[in-house]
C-alpha positions as CSV (number, residue, x, y, z in Angstrom):
1,M,0.0,0.0,0.0
2,S,1.3,3.4,-0.9
3,K,2.5,5.6,2.0
4,I,2.1,8.9,0.2
5,R,-1.4,10.3,-0.2
6,V,-3.0,13.6,-1.1
7,L,-4.7,15.3,1.7
8,S,-8.4,16.3,1.4
9,D,-9.3,19.9,1.0
10,H,-10.9,20.0,4.4
11,I,-7.6,18.8,6.1
12,A,-5.5,21.1,4.0
13,N,-7.7,24.0,4.9
14,Q,-7.3,23.3,8.6
15,I,-3.6,23.1,8.2
16,A,-3.6,26.4,6.5
17,A,-5.8,27.8,9.2
18,G,-3.1,26.9,11.7
19,E,-0.8,29.4,9.9
20,V,-3.3,32.1,9.0
21,V,-5.7,31.9,12.0
22,E,-3.7,32.3,15.2
23,R,-6.4,34.1,17.2
24,P,-9.5,36.2,16.6
25,A,-7.3,39.2,15.8
26,S,-5.8,37.2,12.9
27,V,-9.4,36.7,11.5
28,G,-10.1,40.4,12.0
29,K,-6.9,41.3,10.2
30,E,-7.8,39.3,7.1
31,L,-11.3,40.7,6.9
32,V,-10.3,44.3,7.5
33,E,-7.7,44.1,4.8
34,N,-10.2,42.7,2.3
35,S,-12.5,45.6,3.1
36,I,-9.7,48.1,2.5
37,D,-8.8,46.4,-0.8
38,A,-12.5,46.6,-1.8
39,G,-12.4,50.4,-1.6
40,A,-14.4,50.8,1.6
41,R,-14.9,54.3,3.0
42,R,-16.5,53.0,6.3
43,I,-15.7,49.8,8.2
44,E,-17.5,48.7,11.3
45,I,-16.3,45.8,13.5
46,D,-18.4,44.1,16.2
47,V,-16.8,41.8,18.8
48,E,-18.3,39.5,21.4
49,A,-16.4,37.4,24.0
50,G,-13.1,38.6,22.6
51,G,-14.0,37.4,19.1
52,R,-14.6,33.8,20.0
53,R,-18.3,34.0,20.0
54,L,-18.7,36.7,17.2
55,L,-16.5,38.8,15.0
56,R,-18.3,40.8,12.4
57,V,-16.8,43.1,9.8
58,A,-19.1,45.3,7.6
59,D,-18.0,47.7,4.9
60,D,-19.4,49.8,2.1
61,G,-16.9,48.5,-0.5
62,E,-17.6,47.4,-4.1
63,G,-19.1,44.1,-3.0
64,M,-19.3,40.8,-5.0
65,T,-21.6,39.1,-7.4
66,R,-23.3,35.8,-6.6
67,D,-20.7,33.7,-8.5
68,D,-17.7,35.5,-6.9
69,A,-19.2,35.2,-3.4
70,V,-19.4,31.4,-3.8
71,L,-16.0,31.1,-5.4
72,A,-14.3,33.3,-2.7
73,F,-14.4,30.3,-0.3
74,E,-12.3,28.1,-2.5
75,R,-8.6,27.6,-1.8
76,H,-6.3,30.1,-3.5
77,A,-9.2,32.1,-5.0
78,T,-8.2,35.7,-5.3
79,S,-8.9,38.8,-7.5
80,K,-5.6,40.4,-6.6
81,I,-3.1,38.6,-8.8
82,S,-3.2,36.7,-12.0
83,T,0.3,36.2,-13.3
84,T,3.8,35.4,-11.9
85,D,4.9,39.0,-12.5
86,D,2.2,40.2,-10.2
87,L,4.0,38.6,-7.3
88,N,6.9,41.0,-7.8
89,R,4.7,44.1,-7.5
90,I,2.1,43.4,-4.9
91,S,0.2,46.6,-4.0
92,T,-2.8,45.1,-2.2
93,L,-3.0,44.0,1.4
94,G,-4.5,40.6,0.6
95,F,-3.4,38.4,-2.3
96,R,-2.9,34.8,-1.2
97,G,-6.5,33.6,-1.5
98,E,-6.3,31.5,1.6
99,A,-8.0,33.7,4.2
100,L,-11.7,32.9,3.7
101,A,-11.1,29.2,3.0
102,S,-9.0,28.8,6.2
103,I,-11.4,30.8,8.4
104,A,-14.4,29.0,7.1
105,S,-12.8,25.6,7.9
106,V,-12.6,26.4,11.7
107,A,-15.7,28.5,12.2
108,R,-19.3,29.3,11.2
109,V,-19.1,32.0,8.5
110,E,-21.9,34.0,7.0
111,L,-21.2,36.3,4.1
112,I,-23.7,38.9,2.7
113,T,-22.6,41.0,-0.2
114,Q,-24.0,43.4,-2.8
115,T,-22.6,45.2,-5.8
116,E,-23.6,48.7,-7.0
117,G,-26.8,48.4,-9.0
118,G,-27.3,44.7,-8.3
119,D,-30.8,43.2,-8.1
120,A,-30.3,41.5,-4.7
121,A,-27.6,40.8,-2.2
122,T,-26.1,37.3,-1.9
123,R,-26.0,35.3,1.4
124,V,-23.5,32.4,1.7
125,L,-23.3,30.2,4.8
126,V,-20.3,28.0,5.5
127,E,-19.8,25.8,8.6
128,G,-16.5,24.0,9.2
129,G,-15.4,24.2,5.6
130,R,-18.7,22.9,4.2
131,M,-21.1,25.2,2.3
132,R,-24.5,25.0,3.8
133,D,-26.6,27.6,1.9
134,V,-26.5,30.2,-0.8
135,S,-29.5,32.5,-1.0
136,P,-30.6,36.0,-1.8
137,A,-30.7,38.7,0.9
138,A,-31.2,42.4,1.4
139,R,-28.2,44.7,1.9
140,P,-26.9,48.0,0.4
141,R,-23.6,48.0,-1.5
142,G,-20.8,46.4,0.4
143,T,-20.0,43.2,2.3
144,T,-20.6,41.9,5.8
145,I,-18.8,38.8,7.0
146,S,-19.8,37.3,10.4
147,V,-17.5,34.7,12.0
148,R,-19.1,32.8,14.9
149,D,-17.8,30.1,17.3
150,L,-14.1,30.3,16.2
151,F,-12.4,26.8,16.5
152,F,-15.7,25.2,17.4
153,N,-14.6,22.0,15.6
154,V,-11.0,22.2,16.8
155,P,-11.1,22.0,20.6
156,A,-7.3,21.7,20.9
157,R,-6.9,25.1,19.2
158,R,-9.7,26.7,21.1
159,K,-8.2,25.9,24.5
160,F,-5.0,27.8,23.5
161,L,-6.9,31.1,23.2
162,R,-6.3,33.6,25.9
163,S,-8.8,35.4,28.1
164,E,-11.5,37.6,26.7
165,A,-9.6,40.7,27.9
166,T,-6.4,39.6,26.1
167,E,-8.1,38.8,22.8
168,S,-10.1,42.0,22.9
169,F,-6.8,43.9,23.4
170,H,-5.3,42.3,20.3
171,L,-8.4,43.1,18.3
172,T,-8.4,46.7,19.5
173,N,-4.7,47.1,18.7
174,L,-5.4,45.7,15.2
175,V,-8.2,48.2,14.4
176,T,-6.1,51.0,15.8
177,H,-3.2,50.2,13.4
178,Y,-5.4,50.2,10.3
179,A,-7.2,53.3,11.4
180,L,-3.9,55.1,11.6
181,A,-2.7,53.6,8.2
182,H,-5.9,54.8,6.5
183,P,-7.1,58.1,7.9
184,E,-9.5,58.6,5.0
185,I,-11.6,55.6,6.1
186,A,-14.1,55.8,9.0
187,F,-13.7,53.0,11.6
188,V,-16.1,52.0,14.3
189,L,-15.3,49.2,16.9
190,N,-17.9,47.8,19.2
191,N,-16.9,45.4,22.0
192,N,-19.8,43.5,23.7
193,G,-22.2,46.3,22.6
194,R,-20.0,49.1,23.9
195,E,-18.3,51.5,21.5
196,T,-14.6,51.2,22.0
197,L,-13.4,53.3,19.0
198,R,-14.9,55.7,16.6
199,A,-12.9,57.6,14.0
200,A,-14.5,59.8,11.4
201,P,-12.7,60.3,8.1
202,A,-9.6,62.5,8.7
203,S,-7.6,64.7,6.4
204,D,-4.2,63.4,7.5
205,L,-2.4,61.2,10.0
206,R,-2.1,64.0,12.6
207,E,-5.9,64.4,12.7
208,R,-6.4,60.7,12.9
209,A,-3.9,60.4,15.8
210,Y,-5.8,63.1,17.6
211,Q,-9.0,61.2,17.2
212,I,-7.5,58.0,18.7
213,F,-4.9,59.2,21.2
214,G,-6.0,62.7,22.1
215,A,-4.3,66.1,22.2
216,E,-1.7,65.2,24.9
217,F,-0.2,62.5,22.8
218,L,0.3,64.9,19.9
219,E,2.1,67.4,22.1
220,N,5.0,65.1,22.5
221,L,5.3,64.1,18.8
222,L,8.0,65.2,16.4
223,P,7.2,65.0,12.6
224,V,9.4,62.7,10.5
225,E,10.0,63.3,6.9
226,G,13.0,61.8,5.1
227,G,14.5,58.7,3.6
228,A,16.4,57.9,0.4
229,A,15.1,58.0,-3.1
230,G,14.6,54.5,-4.6
231,V,15.1,52.9,-1.2
232,A,12.5,54.0,1.3
233,R,10.6,57.2,1.9
234,V,9.9,57.6,5.7
235,R,7.2,59.8,7.1
236,G,5.1,59.9,10.3
237,Y,5.9,60.9,13.9
238,V,8.2,60.0,16.7
239,S,7.9,60.9,20.4
240,A,10.2,63.5,22.1
241,P,12.8,61.9,24.4
242,R,10.7,62.9,27.5
243,E,7.9,60.6,26.3
244,R,9.3,57.2,27.3
245,R,7.8,53.7,27.2
246,I,9.2,50.5,28.7
247,S,7.8,48.4,25.9
248,R,7.4,48.7,22.1
249,D,3.5,48.6,22.3
250,A,3.3,52.3,21.2
251,Q,5.3,51.7,18.0
252,Y,3.1,51.5,14.9
253,L,5.0,50.5,11.8
254,F,3.7,50.3,8.3
255,V,5.3,49.3,4.9
256,N,3.3,50.5,1.9
257,G,0.2,50.9,4.1
258,R,0.6,47.3,5.5
259,Y,0.8,46.9,9.3
260,V,4.0,44.9,10.0
261,R,6.0,43.6,12.9
262,D,9.6,44.1,11.7
263,R,12.7,43.9,13.9
264,L,14.8,45.7,11.3
265,I,12.7,48.9,11.5
266,S,12.4,48.6,15.3
267,R,16.2,48.4,15.7
268,A,16.7,51.3,13.3
269,L,14.2,53.4,15.2
270,S,16.0,52.7,18.5
271,E,19.3,53.4,16.8
272,G,18.0,56.9,16.0
273,Y,17.6,57.5,19.7
274,R,21.1,56.1,20.6
275,S,22.7,58.2,23.4
276,I,19.4,60.0,23.9
277,L,17.2,57.3,25.6
278,P,18.7,54.8,28.2
279,Q,18.7,51.1,27.5
280,G,15.4,49.4,28.1
281,V,13.3,52.5,27.3
282,Y,11.6,52.9,23.9
283,P,10.0,55.8,22.1
284,A,6.5,56.0,20.7
285,A,6.3,56.1,16.9
286,L,4.0,56.2,13.9
287,L,6.2,55.4,11.0
288,F,5.2,54.8,7.4
289,L,7.7,53.5,4.9
290,E,7.0,53.7,1.2
291,V,9.2,51.2,-0.5
292,P,9.3,50.5,-4.3
293,L,7.2,47.4,-4.8
294,E,10.0,45.4,-6.4
295,E,12.2,46.2,-3.4
296,V,10.1,44.5,-0.7
297,D,8.8,40.9,-0.5
298,V,5.5,40.6,1.4
299,N,5.0,36.9,0.7
300,V,7.2,35.8,3.6
301,H,4.5,34.4,5.9
302,P,0.9,33.5,5.4
303,A,-0.2,36.0,8.1
304,K,1.5,38.8,6.0
305,T,2.8,40.6,9.1
306,E,6.5,40.1,8.1
307,V,8.3,41.5,5.1
308,R,11.7,41.2,3.7
309,F,13.7,44.0,2.1
310,R,16.0,43.6,-0.9
311,R,18.4,46.2,0.6
312,S,17.8,45.9,4.3
313,A,20.8,47.9,5.4
314,A,19.8,50.8,3.2
315,V,16.3,50.8,4.6
316,A,17.6,50.7,8.1
317,D,19.9,53.7,7.4
318,A,17.0,55.6,5.9
319,V,14.8,55.0,9.0
320,R,17.6,55.9,11.4
321,D,18.6,59.1,9.5
322,A,15.0,60.2,9.2
323,V,14.4,59.8,13.0
324,R,17.7,61.5,13.8
325,A,16.8,64.4,11.6
326,A,13.4,64.7,13.4
327,L,15.2,64.8,16.8
328,S,17.6,67.4,15.4
329,S,14.8,69.6,14.2
330,G,13.3,69.4,17.6
331,G,16.6,70.5,19.2
332,Y,17.3,67.2,21.0
333,V,20.4,66.3,19.0
334,R,22.8,68.0,16.6
335,E,23.1,67.0,13.0
336,S,26.6,65.7,12.1
337,A,27.3,68.7,9.8
338,N,26.3,71.2,12.5
339,L,28.2,69.3,15.1
340,D,31.4,69.5,13.1
341,A,30.9,73.2,12.5
342,A,30.2,73.8,16.2
343,Q,33.4,72.0,17.2
344,A,35.6,74.2,15.0
345,P,37.3,76.8,17.2
346,T,36.3,80.4,16.7
347,P,38.9,83.2,16.5
348,L,38.3,84.2,20.1
349,E,38.8,80.6,21.3
350,I,42.3,80.3,19.7
351,E,45.2,81.0,22.0
352,G,48.7,82.1,21.5
353,D,49.9,83.2,18.1
354,D,46.7,82.2,16.3
355,F,44.9,84.6,18.5
356,L,47.2,87.3,17.5
357,E,46.8,86.6,13.8
358,H,43.1,87.0,14.1
359,E,42.9,89.9,16.5
360,Q,46.1,92.0,15.9
361,P,45.2,95.3,14.3
362,P,46.9,96.3,11.0
363,A,50.3,97.9,11.3
364,H,49.1,101.5,10.6
365,E,46.5,101.2,13.3
366,S,49.0,100.0,15.8
367,H,51.3,103.0,15.1
368,Q,48.4,105.4,15.4
369,S,47.3,104.0,18.7
370,A,50.7,104.5,20.3
371,P,50.6,108.2,21.0
372,Q,47.1,107.9,22.5
373,L,48.3,105.3,24.9
374,E,51.2,107.4,26.0
375,N,49.0,110.0,27.8
376,S,46.9,107.8,30.1
377,S,45.3,110.9,31.7
378,A,43.5,112.0,28.6
379,P,39.7,111.4,29.1
380,A,39.1,110.5,25.4
381,H,41.8,107.9,25.5
382,A,40.6,106.3,28.7
383,S,37.0,106.2,27.8
384,T,37.4,104.4,24.5
385,P,38.1,100.9,25.8
386,T,35.7,101.3,28.7
387,T,32.9,102.2,26.3
388,T,33.8,99.2,24.1
389,A,33.7,96.9,27.1
390,A,30.3,98.2,28.2
391,A,28.9,97.7,24.7
392,D,30.3,94.1,24.7
393,R,28.6,93.5,28.0
394,R,25.3,94.6,26.6
395,D,25.7,91.8,24.0
396,A,26.6,89.2,26.6
397,S,23.3,87.4,26.3
398,S,24.7,85.0,23.6
399,P,27.8,82.8,24.1
400,T,29.7,84.9,21.5
401,G,28.7,88.0,23.4
402,K,30.0,86.6,26.7
403,I,33.4,85.9,25.0
404,K,33.5,89.4,23.6
405,A,32.6,90.8,27.0
406,D,35.4,88.8,28.6
407,E,37.9,90.1,26.0
408,A,36.7,93.7,26.4
409,E,37.1,93.4,30.2
410,R,40.6,92.1,29.9
411,R,41.5,94.9,27.5
412,T,40.1,97.5,30.0
413,V,42.0,95.9,32.9
414,G,45.2,95.8,30.9
415,L,45.0,99.5,30.2
416,D,44.3,100.4,33.8
417,R,47.3,98.5,35.0
418,R,49.6,100.0,32.3
419,A,48.6,103.5,33.0
420,P,51.3,104.3,35.7
421,S,54.8,105.2,34.7
422,P,56.8,102.3,33.4
423,P,58.8,100.4,36.0
424,K,62.5,99.8,35.5
425,Q,63.3,97.2,33.0
426,E,63.4,93.6,34.4
427,T,62.8,90.1,33.3
428,I,59.3,88.8,33.6
429,E,58.5,85.1,33.8
430,F,55.0,83.8,33.1
431,A,53.5,80.8,34.9
432,P,52.1,78.1,32.7
433,A,48.5,78.8,31.7
434,P,45.9,76.1,32.6
435,A,44.4,74.0,29.8
436,S,41.1,75.9,29.9
437,A,42.7,79.3,29.9
438,S,40.2,80.6,27.4
439,S,37.2,80.1,29.7
440,A,35.8,82.9,31.9
441,N,36.5,81.0,35.1
442,D,40.2,81.2,34.6
443,D,40.4,84.9,33.9
444,P,41.8,87.1,36.7
445,F,38.8,89.4,36.3
446,R,35.7,87.9,34.9
447,I,32.2,89.3,34.2
448,D,29.5,87.6,36.2
449,E,25.9,87.1,35.2
450,A,25.0,90.6,36.3
451,G,27.6,92.1,34.1
452,A,29.9,93.3,36.9
453,S,33.6,92.4,37.0
454,S,34.9,90.6,40.0
455,P,38.5,89.8,41.0
456,S,39.4,86.2,41.3
457,S,41.9,84.5,43.6
458,P,45.6,85.4,43.5
459,K,46.3,82.1,41.9
460,S,44.7,83.4,38.7
461,S,47.4,86.0,38.2
462,A,49.3,83.8,35.7
463,P,46.6,83.9,33.0
464,A,46.3,87.7,33.6
465,A,50.0,88.1,32.8
466,T,49.6,86.1,29.6
467,D,46.7,88.4,28.5
468,A,48.9,91.4,29.3
469,Q,51.6,90.0,27.2
470,H,49.1,89.6,24.3
471,E,48.2,93.2,24.7
472,R,51.9,94.2,24.7
473,L,52.4,92.3,21.4
474,A,49.2,93.6,19.8
475,G,49.4,97.2,21.2
476,G,52.6,98.4,19.7
477,V,55.1,100.9,21.2
478,E,53.2,101.9,24.4
479,A,52.6,98.2,25.3
480,E,56.4,97.7,25.2
481,R,56.9,100.8,27.5
482,S,54.5,99.4,30.0
483,F,56.7,96.3,30.4
484,G,59.9,98.4,30.5
485,V,61.0,97.9,26.9
486,A,62.3,100.8,24.9
487,P,59.9,102.0,22.2
488,S,62.0,101.3,19.2
489,N,59.6,99.7,16.7
490,A,60.1,102.3,14.1
491,A,63.9,101.7,14.1
492,R,63.6,97.9,14.3
493,P,61.1,96.6,11.7
494,D,61.6,93.0,12.8
495,A,60.6,93.7,16.5
496,T,57.2,92.3,16.1
497,S,58.5,89.0,14.7
498,R,61.0,88.7,17.6
499,E,58.3,89.3,20.1
500,R,56.2,86.7,18.5
501,N,59.1,84.2,18.7
502,E,59.4,85.0,22.4
503,S,55.7,84.3,22.8
504,E,56.1,81.0,21.1
505,E,58.9,80.0,23.4
506,L,56.9,80.9,26.4
507,H,53.9,78.9,25.3
508,S,56.2,75.9,24.5
509,K,57.7,76.0,28.0
510,A,54.1,76.2,29.5
511,A,53.1,73.2,27.5
512,R,56.1,71.2,28.6
513,S,55.4,72.2,32.2
514,E,51.8,71.0,31.9
515,S,52.8,67.7,30.4
516,A,55.1,67.0,33.3
517,L,52.3,67.1,35.9
518,P,51.5,63.6,37.1
519,P,47.9,62.4,36.5
520,L,45.6,61.7,39.4
521,S,45.1,58.1,40.4
522,S,41.6,56.7,39.9
523,V,39.7,54.4,42.2
524,A,37.1,53.4,39.6
525,G,38.1,49.8,39.7
526,L,37.9,49.6,43.5
527,V,34.2,50.6,43.7
528,R,32.1,47.5,43.9
529,E,28.5,46.5,44.6
530,V,27.6,45.4,48.1
531,P,26.1,42.0,48.8
532,P,23.1,42.2,51.2
533,H,24.8,40.2,53.9
534,L,27.8,42.6,54.0
535,L,25.6,45.7,54.5
536,G,25.7,46.6,58.2
537,H,23.3,48.8,60.2
538,D,25.8,51.4,61.3
539,I,25.4,53.6,58.3
540,H,25.8,57.4,58.7
541,P,25.0,59.8,55.9
542,L,27.5,62.6,55.1
543,G,25.8,64.4,52.3
544,Q,24.8,64.3,48.6
545,L,26.7,64.1,45.4
546,E,25.0,65.9,42.5
547,E,21.8,65.9,44.5
548,S,21.3,62.3,43.3
549,Y,23.7,60.1,45.3
550,I,23.8,59.8,49.1
551,V,27.4,59.7,50.4
552,A,27.6,57.7,53.6
553,T,30.0,55.7,55.8
554,D,29.9,52.4,57.6
555,S,32.4,50.2,59.4
556,E,33.9,49.0,56.1
557,G,34.4,52.4,54.4
558,L,32.6,54.8,52.0
559,L,29.1,54.1,50.5
560,L,27.3,55.6,47.6
561,V,23.5,55.2,47.6
562,E,21.4,56.0,44.5
563,Q,18.5,57.7,46.2
564,H,15.8,57.0,43.5
565,N,16.5,53.2,43.5
566,A,16.6,53.1,47.3
567,H,13.3,54.8,47.7
568,E,11.8,52.7,44.9
569,R,12.8,49.5,46.8
570,I,11.3,50.8,50.0
571,L,8.0,51.7,48.3
572,F,7.8,48.4,46.4
573,D,8.1,46.4,49.5
574,K,5.6,48.6,51.2
575,Y,3.0,48.2,48.5
576,H,3.4,44.4,48.6
577,A,2.9,44.4,52.4
578,L,-0.1,46.7,52.1
579,E,-1.7,44.5,49.5
580,A,-1.3,41.5,51.7
581,T,-2.8,43.2,54.7
582,R,-5.4,45.2,52.7
583,S,-4.3,48.2,54.8
584,V,-4.6,50.9,52.1
585,E,-3.8,54.6,52.6
586,S,-5.2,56.9,50.0
587,Q,-5.8,60.6,49.5
588,S,-9.0,62.0,47.9
589,L,-8.6,64.6,45.2
590,L,-10.5,67.8,45.6
591,L,-11.4,67.8,41.9
592,P,-11.4,64.4,40.2
593,E,-9.0,64.2,37.3
594,T,-10.4,62.9,34.1
595,F,-8.6,61.6,31.0
596,D,-9.3,59.6,27.9
597,L,-7.9,56.1,27.4
598,T,-6.6,54.9,24.1
599,P,-8.6,52.1,22.5
600,A,-6.0,49.5,23.7
601,Q,-6.0,50.9,27.2
602,A,-9.8,50.9,27.3
603,A,-9.8,47.2,26.3
604,I,-7.8,46.2,29.5
605,F,-9.0,48.9,31.9
606,D,-11.8,46.7,33.4
607,A,-9.3,43.9,33.9
608,V,-6.9,45.9,36.1
609,S,-9.2,48.5,37.7
610,A,-10.2,46.2,40.6
611,E,-6.5,45.6,41.4
612,L,-5.7,49.3,41.2
613,E,-8.3,50.1,43.8
614,T,-6.7,47.7,46.3
615,Y,-3.7,50.0,46.2
616,G,-5.6,53.2,47.0
617,F,-6.9,54.4,43.7
618,G,-10.5,55.6,43.3
619,L,-11.5,55.1,39.7
620,M,-14.7,55.6,37.8
621,R,-15.5,54.7,34.2
622,L,-17.4,57.4,32.5
623,S,-18.9,57.4,29.0
624,G,-16.9,56.1,26.1
625,R,-13.2,55.9,26.9
626,T,-13.1,58.5,29.7
627,V,-12.0,57.6,33.2
628,A,-12.2,59.7,36.4
629,V,-9.6,59.5,39.2
630,R,-11.1,60.4,42.5
631,A,-8.4,59.2,44.9
632,V,-4.7,58.2,44.7
633,P,-2.3,56.3,47.0
634,A,-1.0,58.5,49.8
635,D,2.6,58.2,48.6
636,L,1.9,59.1,45.0
637,P,1.9,62.8,44.0
638,A,-1.5,63.8,42.5
639,G,0.2,65.0,39.4
640,E,1.7,61.6,38.8
641,A,-1.6,59.7,38.9
642,R,-2.4,60.0,35.2
643,N,1.1,59.0,34.1
644,M,1.2,56.1,36.4
645,L,-2.2,54.7,35.3
646,A,-1.1,55.1,31.6
647,E,2.1,53.2,32.4
648,V,0.3,50.3,34.1
649,L,-2.2,50.0,31.3
650,D,0.5,50.1,28.6
651,T,3.1,47.8,30.3
652,V,1.0,45.0,31.7
653,E,1.7,42.5,29.0
654,A,-1.4,41.0,27.4
655,E,0.0,37.5,27.9
656,R,0.2,37.9,31.6
657,R,-3.4,38.9,32.2
658,T,-4.5,35.3,32.4
659,R,-1.7,34.2,34.8
660,A,-1.7,34.4,38.6
661,R,-3.0,37.7,40.1
662,E,0.4,38.1,41.8
663,V,2.0,39.0,38.5
664,L,-0.5,41.8,37.9
665,R,-0.1,43.0,41.5
666,E,3.7,43.1,41.0
667,Q,3.4,45.2,37.9
668,I,1.2,47.7,39.6
669,A,3.4,47.8,42.7
670,L,6.4,48.4,40.5
671,A,4.8,51.2,38.5
672,L,3.6,52.8,41.7
673,A,7.0,52.7,43.4
674,S,8.7,54.0,40.3
675,R,6.4,57.0,40.0
676,A,6.3,57.8,43.7
677,A,10.0,57.4,44.5
678,V,12.1,60.5,45.1
679,K,13.7,61.6,41.8
680,L,17.3,62.2,41.0
681,N,18.6,65.8,41.2
682,T,16.4,66.4,44.3
683,P,18.1,67.9,47.4
684,L,17.5,66.0,50.6
685,T,18.0,67.1,54.2
686,H,20.3,65.2,56.5
687,E,17.2,63.8,58.3
688,K,15.6,62.6,55.1
689,M,18.8,60.8,54.1
690,A,19.1,59.1,57.5
691,W,15.4,58.0,57.2
692,L,16.0,56.7,53.7
693,L,19.0,54.6,54.8
694,Q,17.3,53.2,57.9
695,R,14.2,52.1,55.9
696,L,16.3,50.7,53.2
697,L,18.0,48.3,55.6
698,R,14.6,46.8,56.5
699,T,13.6,45.9,53.0
700,S,13.8,42.5,51.4
701,S,16.7,43.4,49.1
702,P,18.5,46.5,50.3
703,T,21.1,46.4,47.6
704,T,19.0,45.9,44.5
705,C,16.0,47.9,43.2
706,P,12.9,46.1,41.8
707,H,14.3,46.6,38.3
708,G,17.5,44.7,39.2
709,Q,19.7,47.7,39.3
710,P,22.3,48.2,42.1
711,I,21.4,50.6,45.0
712,V,24.6,50.7,47.0
713,L,28.3,50.9,45.9
714,R,31.2,50.7,48.3
715,L,34.8,51.9,48.5
716,T,36.4,50.2,51.4
717,T,38.8,51.9,53.8
718,R,41.4,49.3,53.1
719,D,41.4,50.0,49.4
720,I,41.6,53.8,50.1
721,A,44.6,53.3,52.4
722,K,46.3,50.9,50.0
723,N,46.0,53.5,47.1
724,F,47.5,56.2,49.5
725,Q,50.3,53.7,50.2
726,R,49.4,53.5,53.8
727,S,49.0,49.7,54.1
């Protein structure tokens, strides 16, 4: 007997259904895509029991004739392609011709369709892959497909479906994606008789995003417009760095209008935020790629959620550069060209002879200024540099203005000090100037923020002398007199070059002197994390570093405590203990705060609201997707309530909603602790630091925050003594 046999169409369809129909959202995706391909201007989706009991998609597209309606349930029946060449330029969302046949093999499907000007609509009923009835019906132009009792004949597949809340979340997420991709189409989503999403036809993506996410979401978006010709045109929006997510759920990616899940685009998006967002934090994005049809393969997977690019590296570069340009236009990062220009030294930043080449006046001006400088008592002569300095100070609002003001002040001070009669000739030695001699902090007299000059410490006299030397070289004959040098420039035409050579020699000596200074020893390799069992209870705070790290001591040495992580661990353990004892402290808001949920958040709100109330929240669901917050936990600032709720709703993964309640409680406690904990760059009193350290020692893990990051670092006394060569 032959071992090889041809499978029946029924079995083949069920195998195909295993690839195409993963969950109710997979069915919704195929039906919505067919409606879009049919030219629909309005699509309405009805869901019951997460799509397992009912999933209905109705549109006002072109519809089908009776013969086409019957033929549509055959395997590989499609109107989208006809030749092999069509596979190289697929412009429609659906094309494989497997969707209806696969769906009908594992559900009860009813199709009602009507064309423009047709005599009557056609009704087709298919159950488990078998056609039960074809009859006339009444319906305006368009198509309605109702899918009931998904996987009714495949119990093994049905039991792998998630909870109703999870499946509803995926369906809502799907409709949100295609509503964003096609703002010209009206979308309505009803879940168990309640309207979850309604989006009227919009003029552009920004208006559609406002309909779905609200005005606050748009305030944090930056427009993206870029790409490379012939590779990929990139448009859409990305979030500003201050709008952060800890998952990629807020990233909506499309290729030629097709919703995709593509790692290449996601990585390129993250690469655009490199050095801007920390690791483990993701931006929100609405990105649309328009790629030449022959440059992308959409026939990679039956579900059509994956694509393959012919020039993947070029596409990734186009996405990254477009995102980077959007961040640059928003002022969050410099473009490479601008950065190179900004790093180039300006004339006022160049020291030594280069400074003289840029700033030294022409020869005839130098000789004309010499007689004026001889008589320091003349009012006109003394007022000229002072007036110039005052004018420069008025322009000190810009960085360039500050530099000009500093230079003007130095010129003024130099003239004042050279006004007395010249001292007797003597040799002057200049101390080496510090590496940052061009900054205002190193000037002997600097202009503060108010515009007044203030003397610095005596140690700053060396740079002052260097500036005086520059004035001597640039000022001509009188500058030489002020240092006890005979005014003989007219008789010695090469005096200026000799003085310049002297300046070069002085700077060379200063550079050699600087290079001879020994570097400071670093203890970076000696600072280490502290195991919990080695953390004692005799910790005493000393102060704060950068208003972010508590500096303390114990019997072993020096401790650095990250204040946000420490407080986060304290609050996390507290919320766990409160949940176990049901001892909740909350504060009522004088005026309840209301905000609108996104469609995806609304789909899971009911599943988490009961748990949120156990932590001290007072929540009320109003009409539509509006929620009112009446009370918040006592530790949570009222202004953080909205952000915290959004974070919980966005980050509680859909797959975890059916697991033990402890997982959900842990997510809520973690979000609460993160929002309520003291932030970095926050000054703390000595009492607050002591309280924080004492409470930290009582927690379940005093050296690690709930995210797994270290809280305490130690530098032992023994290592300190060893590096000072005392051991």
